[in-house]
C-alpha positions as CSV (number, residue, x, y, z in Angstrom):
1,M,-16.7,1.9,6.2
2,S,-14.9,5.4,6.8
3,D,-12.5,6.4,3.8
4,S,-9.4,6.4,5.7
5,A,-6.4,3.7,5.9
6,G,-5.1,2.3,9.0
7,W,-3.6,-0.7,11.7
8,D,-5.9,-2.8,12.3
9,P,-6.3,-3.8,16.1
10,K,-5.8,-7.7,15.2
11,P,-2.7,-9.2,14.0
12,F,-2.5,-10.3,11.2
13,N,-3.8,-14.6,10.3
14,E,-1.3,-16.0,8.0
15,Q,-2.6,-19.3,7.6
16,N,-6.3,-17.9,6.8
17,P,-5.6,-14.2,5.9
18,F,-8.4,-13.7,4.1
19,G,-11.0,-15.8,6.7
20,K,-13.7,-14.6,9.4
21,M,-11.5,-12.6,11.3
22,S,-9.8,-10.8,9.5
23,T,-7.1,-8.1,8.4
24,V,-8.6,-5.2,5.9
25,V,-6.8,-3.5,4.4
26,R,-9.1,-1.3,3.3
27,G,-8.4,2.8,1.8
28,D,-7.5,2.9,-1.3
29,N,-9.1,2.4,-5.1
30,I,-8.9,2.2,-8.7
31,E,-8.0,5.6,-9.4
32,F,-5.3,5.9,-6.5
33,S,-3.9,2.2,-7.7
34,R,-4.0,3.4,-12.0
35,A,-1.8,6.7,-10.8
36,R,1.5,4.9,-9.0
37,V,1.6,1.9,-11.2
38,D,1.5,5.1,-14.3
39,A,4.0,6.2,-11.9
40,I,6.1,3.4,-11.4
41,R,6.1,2.4,-14.8
42,A,6.6,6.3,-15.8
43,V,10.4,6.1,-13.0
44,K,11.5,2.3,-14.2
45,S,11.2,4.2,-18.0
46,G,13.0,7.2,-16.7
47,R,10.2,10.0,-17.8
48,A,8.5,10.7,-13.8
49,T,7.5,13.8,-13.4
50,P,9.1,14.9,-9.7
51,E,5.7,14.4,-8.5
52,Q,6.1,10.3,-9.3
53,H,9.2,10.1,-7.7
54,A,7.4,11.2,-5.1
55,L,4.6,8.6,-4.7
56,V,7.3,6.0,-5.4
57,A,9.4,7.1,-2.7
58,E,6.1,7.5,-0.9
59,A,4.9,4.6,-2.2
60,D,7.8,2.5,-0.9
61,Q,8.0,3.8,2.8
62,V,4.0,3.1,3.3
63,I,5.3,-1.6,2.8
64,S,8.8,-1.0,3.9
65,D,7.2,0.9,7.5
66,A,3.3,-1.8,7.2
67,L,6.5,-4.9,6.4
68,S,9.1,-3.9,9.6
69,K,5.7,-4.3,11.9
70,R,5.0,-7.8,10.6
71,S,6.1,-9.9,13.8
72,A,8.2,-12.5,12.8
């Protein structure tokens, strides 16, 4: 397993998302997830650093890009 995230060439199987030959998102870990959650909380409370604002904006963009690539 590599340390980088990327697109799986197979389409997402919404009927069986965790079954054999399913698409799996990887490349994340608890430390990065915690940093994102902390940044989101800081932005919502109005005490975020510029770095936390950038992290939340980047995460929002990645999620938006991923959702725009899903088939309708």
